[in-house]
C-alpha positions in Angstrom: -12.8 15.3 15.7 -12.0 15.1 12.3 -9.8 17.7 10.8 -12.0 17.2 7.5 -9.0 15.7 4.8 -8.3 12.3 3.7 -5.8 11.8 6.6 -8.2 11.1 9.4 -6.1 11.8 11.9 -7.6 14.1 14.5 -7.2 17.9 15.7 -6.1 16.8 19.1 -2.6 14.9 19.9 -2.9 11.8 21.8 -1.5 10.6 24.9 1.7 9.5 23.3 2.1 12.4 20.8 1.9 14.9 23.9 5.2 12.6 25.2 7.0 12.9 22.0 9.2 15.7 20.8 7.3 18.3 19.5 9.0 18.2 16.2 7.9 14.7 16.1 4.2 15.6 16.9 4.5 18.0 14.1 5.6 15.7 11.3 2.7 13.3 12.8 0.2 15.4 12.1 1.6 16.7 8.6 2.5 13.2 7.5 0.7 12.1 4.1 -2.2 9.5 4.0 -0.2 6.0 2.8 -2.4 3.8 4.8 -3.6 2.1 1.9 -2.4 1.1 -1.4 -4.7 1.8 -4.7 -5.8 -1.6 -6.5 -5.3 -1.6 -10.0 -7.9 -3.1 -12.6 -7.7 -6.5 -13.2 -7.8 -5.9 -16.7 -4.9 -5.7 -18.5 -5.1 -2.0 -19.4 -4.3 -1.5 -15.7 -1.4 0.7 -15.1 1.0 0.9 -11.9 -0.2 4.7 -11.3 -0.3 5.2 -7.7 -1.2 8.1 -6.1 -0.2 9.7 -2.1 -2.1 12.5 -0.8 -0.4 15.2 1.0 -1.6 17.0 4.3 -1.1 20.7 4.5 -2.2 23.0 7.4 -2.0 26.6 8.2 0.0 27.3 11.8 -3.4 28.0 13.3 -4.4 24.6 12.4 -1.4 23.1 13.6 -1.8 24.9 16.8 -5.0 23.8 17.2 -4.1 20.1 16.8 -1.5 20.1 19.3 -3.4 21.2 21.9 -1.7 21.3 25.3 1.4 19.7 24.0 3.8 20.3 27.0 6.3 22.5 25.0 3.5 24.9 24.2 2.4 25.3 27.8 1.8 28.3 29.4 3.1 30.7 26.2 1.3 33.4 24.7 0.0 32.7 20.9 3.0 34.2 19.4 5.0 32.4 21.7 3.4 28.9 21.0 4.1 30.3 17.1 7.6 30.8 17.4 8.5 27.7 19.3 6.2 25.4 16.1 8.1 28.0 13.6 11.7 26.6 15.5 10.8 22.8 15.3 9.3 23.1 12.0 12.6 24.3 10.9 14.6 21.5 13.1 12.8 18.7 10.7 14.3 19.2 7.5 11.0 17.4 5.9 8.8 20.5 6.4 8.1 23.4 3.5 6.2 26.3 4.1 4.2 27.3 0.9 2.0 30.5 0.2 2.0 34.2 0.6 1.9 35.5 4.2 -1.9 35.4 4.9 -2.5 31.9 2.5 0.5 30.3 4.3 0.6 26.5 4.9 3.1 23.8 5.6 3.5 20.6 4.0 5.7 17.5 4.7 7.2 15.6 1.6 8.9 12.7 3.6 11.4 10.9 1.0 11.4 7.9 3.5 7.6 7.1 3.1 7.7 8.0 -0.7 9.9 5.3 -1.3 8.4 2.7 1.1 5.2 3.6 -0.7 6.4 3.2 -3.9 8.1 -0.3 -3.1 5.0 -1.7 -1.1 2.5 -0.5 -4.4 5.2 -2.4 -6.7 5.2 -5.4 -4.5 1.7 -5.6 -4.3 0.7 -5.0 -8.3 3.5 -7.5 -9.1 1.9 -10.1 -6.9 -1.5 -9.6 -8.5 -0.1 -9.6 -12.2 1.5 -12.6 -11.3 -1.6 -14.2 -9.4 -3.7 -13.6 -12.6 -1.8 -15.4 -15.0 -1.9 -18.4 -12.6 1.2 -17.5 -10.6 3.7 -17.7 -13.0 4.5 -15.3 -15.8 7.6 -14.7 -17.6 9.5 -11.5 -17.5 8.7 -9.3 -20.5 4.6 -10.2 -19.8 5.1 -8.9 -16.5 6.6 -5.5 -17.6 4.0 -5.0 -20.2 1.1 -6.1 -18.1 2.5 -3.5 -15.5 2.7 -0.8 -18.2 6.1 -0.2 -16.9 8.2 3.1 -17.9 11.8 2.9 -18.7 12.2 5.7 -15.9 10.1 7.2 -13.0 7.5 9.9 -14.0 6.2 12.3 -11.2 3.7 14.6 -11.1 2.6 17.0 -8.4 -1.1 18.2 -8.5 -3.1 20.6 -6.4 -6.3 19.5 -5.1 -9.2 20.9 -2.4 -8.0 18.4 0.3 -3.8 18.9 -0.8 -1.7 17.9 -2.8 -1.6 14.1 -5.0 1.8 13.1 -5.9 1.6 10.4 -9.1 3.9 8.2 -9.7 4.6 5.8 -12.9 6.9 2.9 -11.7 10.0 2.3 -13.5 11.3 -1.1 -15.0 14.5 -1.0 -12.5 11.6 -0.6 -10.1 9.7 -3.4 -10.9 12.9 -5.9 -10.7 13.4 -4.3 -7.4 10.4 -5.3 -6.3 10.7 -8.5 -7.8 13.8 -9.1 -6.0 12.3 -8.0 -2.5 9.7 -10.6 -3.2 12.0 -13.3 -3.8 13.6 -12.5 -0.3 10.4 -12.6 1.6 9.6 -15.9 -0.1 6.6 -14.6 -2.1 8.0 -16.1 -5.4 11.0 -18.0 -6.8 13.0 -16.8 -9.9 13.9 -19.2 -12.8 16.3 -18.1 -15.5 16.5 -20.0 -18.9 20.2 -20.5 -20.5 19.1 -17.7 -22.6 18.6 -15.4 -19.8 15.0 -15.1 -19.5 13.4 -14.6 -16.5 10.1 -16.3 -15.1 8.5 -15.5 -11.7 6.8 -18.1 -10.0 4.8 -17.7 -6.9 5.3 -20.0 -3.4 2.4 -21.4 -1.4 3.4 -18.4 1.0 1.8 -16.1 -1.2 -1.6 -17.7 -0.3 -3.4 -15.0 2.1 -0.6 -13.0 2.0 -1.4 -9.2 2.5 1.1 -7.0 4.6 -0.5 -3.7 3.7 -4.1 -4.5 3.3 -6.3 -7.1 4.8 -10.0 -6.6 4.8 -12.3 -8.1 7.3 -15.7 -9.8 5.7 -18.9 -11.0 6.8 -21.0 -13.5 4.4 -23.2 -15.9 5.5 -23.3 -19.4 4.5 -25.5 -22.7 4.3 -25.1 -25.4 7.0 -24.1 -27.4 4.4 -20.8 -25.0 3.0 -19.7 -23.7 6.1 -19.5 -27.6 7.4 -17.5 -28.3 3.9 -15.5 -25.4 4.6 -14.4 -26.4 8.0 -14.0 -30.0 6.9 -11.8 -28.6 3.7 -9.3 -26.6 5.9 -8.5 -29.1 8.4 -8.0 -32.1 5.8 -5.9 -29.6 3.8 -3.5 -28.1 6.9 -0.4 -30.1 6.7 -1.3 -31.9 3.6 -0.6 -29.5 0.7 -1.9 -30.0 -2.9 -2.1 -28.8 -6.3 -4.5 -26.2 -7.3 -5.8 -26.5 -10.4 -4.5 -23.6 -12.7 -1.7 -22.8 -10.3 1.7 -23.3 -10.3 1.8 -23.6 -6.6 0.1 -25.8 -4.3 -1.4 -25.2 -1.1 -0.3 -23.7 2.0 1.5 -26.3 4.9 -0.8 -24.1 7.3 -5.1 -23.8 6.2 -7.3 -21.9 7.7 -10.7 -21.3 6.4 -9.9 -17.5 5.2 -7.0 -18.7 3.3 -9.0 -21.9 1.8 -11.8 -19.2 0.8 -9.0 -16.8 -0.6 -7.7 -20.1 -2.8 -11.0 -20.8 -4.0 -12.0 -16.9 -5.0 -8.6 -16.9 -6.9 -9.3 -20.0 -8.6 -13.0 -19.5 -9.4 -12.1 -16.2 -11.0 -9.2 -17.1 -13.4 -11.0 -20.5 -14.2 -14.4 -18.8 -15.0 -14.0 -14.6 -15.3 -10.5 -14.8 -16.3 -11.4 -17.4 -19.5 -14.5 -14.9 -20.1 -12.0 -12.2 -20.4 -9.3 -14.0 -22.8 -12.5 -15.5 -24.8 -13.5 -11.2 -25.3 -10.3 -10.1 -26.7 
């Protein structure tokens, strides 16, 4: 049974959670919704604003969601409440808000926020570089990502909880680019004047550690045969991709071939139309 908020967590703690310490089970219940990253618009005016939805629950809701956790078995309602309060006080990540009747609990783990911000920035940076054919200068990337001089954060109350909005700073973008270089997704070229250019590597094709969507589409028999043949012939034989700075990957699958075809078609057809209209 769904709790009714955006987290999609269930009211009953599963077997694994019942075997975990009570404080861990409570933190799991109150964990923010960071399961997906918001895709910015492809257009140049897209910003790096990302949102994370926090979960807020009252004591009664927490008790219902915990169900028959071992630490609560055999206790009266008041005893359960006291046990949960002690666990919350040990967390160090959970805070209490509101008056006596409207009291609710919220967790804002800074480590989750840091991970969210880093993955979000890496995702956006790769997308911007890919939209430029896999290569972009440092100054152009900062402009396209609307990176600010410092981190700007807002915290707004909504019907389902609280939404924290974070605008990425220039230093955060540069840190994300450093991570992408370490992961082998990009190469950083620097000329004698100190100007940097970011170039994607073949490893970027199909790369999506946080988001992958399964797609079902119908192809004609001829197109399906061509897809299978192309993936087979290109595997182990990297070639240039027109309009991009990097070759196809060493290992080619049908799904990777489709992704390359989509990027190539989008940049060469739709991207050119947008450039002409500006």
